[in-house]
Every structure is written in C-alpha cells, then in structure tokens.
N, C-alpha and C positions, 0 to 999 in steps of 0.2 A: 764351340765344340773342342775338346781337348785332343791334340795330336798325340796318338799313342807312341810315335817315334820320339816325341820330346819327353813324355812321361817315362818311357823306358830308357831314357837318356842315350838313345842311339844318336839323335841330333844333339850334338854337344861333345859326346865321347868319341863317336866314330865318324860322324858326318857333320859338315857345316850346314846351316840352315838352307833349305832348298824348297822349291815349289814342285809338287808332283805334277807331271804333265803326261804321263803314260800309264796305262793300266797294266799292272803285272800281277799274276796269280802264280803261286807255287803250291804244289801238292806232292806229298809223299803217299803213294797209293791213292787211297780215297780221302786222306787227311789234308784238309786245307791248312796252310800256314797263315795264321793271322798274327798280327803283331802282339808279342808277349805270350803266345801259347807255349805250353810246356810239352816236351817230348822226351822219351827215353831214347838212348842210342839205337836200340832195336827197331824203333818205330821210324827211324830216318836213315836206315842202313842202305836202302835202295836209292837209285838214281831218282831225283825229283823230276816232276813234270813242270816245266815253266812255260807259262803262256804270257806273251807280251803283246798287248794291243789285240788280243784275240787269236794270235798265232801261236801254235805249239812249237816250242823250241826243244828238241830232243838232244841236240849236241850240247853238252854241259859238263862241267867238272863236277864230280860227285863229292859232296861233303860227307864225311864219315866221322861224325863226332864220337869220341871215346873218352869223355871226361873221367878222370880218376878221382877228382875231388871237386867240390863246389858246384855252382851253377854257371854254365857257360852260355853266352849270348852269341848266336849265329846270325849274321846279317847278310841278306841278298841285296846287293846294290846294283842298280841299272843306270848305265851312262849311255848317252848317245854318241857314238863314234862318228865324227864328221867326215872321215874318208877311209879308204882302205889302208890297212896297216896291221901288223901283227902286235898283239898285246900278250906279253909273257906273264905267266903266274909268278909271283915273287918267290925268291929261293927259300925264305923263312917268314914266319908270321910274327916273330918277336919284334915288338915295337913298330909294327906295320902302321903306316899313316895313309889313310884314304886320300887325303888332299895331295900328298906327294905323289902317290900312284897316278892320280888323275892329271896332275901337271906333267908328269913324265910322258904320258901318252896323249896329252892335249885333249882331255875328255870333257873338261868344263864341269859344271855342277851336275849331280845325279838328277835323273828324271823320275826315279821311282826307287823304293826300298821297302823291304819287309823283314822282320826279325822273329826268331823264336829263341826260347831258353831250353837248354838241355843239361841234364845231370846224369851221373852214373845210374845203371839199372837199379841199384838198390837204394838210390837216393830217396828221401822221404819228404818231399815237399819243398816249398819256397824257403825264403830267408826267415830266420828265427830272431825274435827279440827277447832277450832275457832281462827280467826285472830283478834288481837286487833287493 
C-alpha cells in the first residue's frame, strides 16, 4: 500500500520518515481532512476540530490559509511531548524546518501527520501540464 504522505512529498519535503503510532483526525466543520484533499480558503476559515486518539482537542492554533497564487500544502504534524514545557510558535514560516523545531523542543519523531492542499478561491484545479 502506498503512503499518501510519501506520494504527496510531505515525507521528504517537510518530515523525515516516521512510523504513525497515534490516530489523528482533523475536520473543518463536517469536512474530513484526508491526505491530499483540496480545499478553498473559505472552507477552512474556521477553527478545525482535531481528535487525537479519540480525544477532542479544541485548544488549537487556527490555520487561516489565504494563498494569493499557486497551490499551498498545509500539514498538521503531531509530536509526543515527553514532559511539561512551553512550545512557542515560530516567529515566521520562511525556511521553517520541522526537524530543527522538533530538536529545539526535544520532541523526537512525529507520531502522526495529515495534509491538505489549498489555493485561492478563484483557483481552477490542480497542477497543469503543458505539451508543446
């Protein structure tokens, strides 16, 4: 069976290879986030409902994608925090490195991840291939 995180290049571009060990479900309203699903910004404007191991986690940073061009990949990554401690959101996302973030907070490898793609409201579909 092919891993959608590898096919979508999340593993490799964003994450190092890992073994999923925790169930994680993400929903915007009644829309389930499945790996590679396409959403418009208006469909993901509200706070997501995140369930980890069957427990509803309502305290969450809301992602509000507003892509002005192209297709953007948004990734939810779950780490197991081994002890109490404060984890701060990065000051900027330019050149953000998941590995360095995990090392900074001693988080180890991810235990779950899911991603979706988002483009501007007037976007018209996936990537195009032009033949000459």
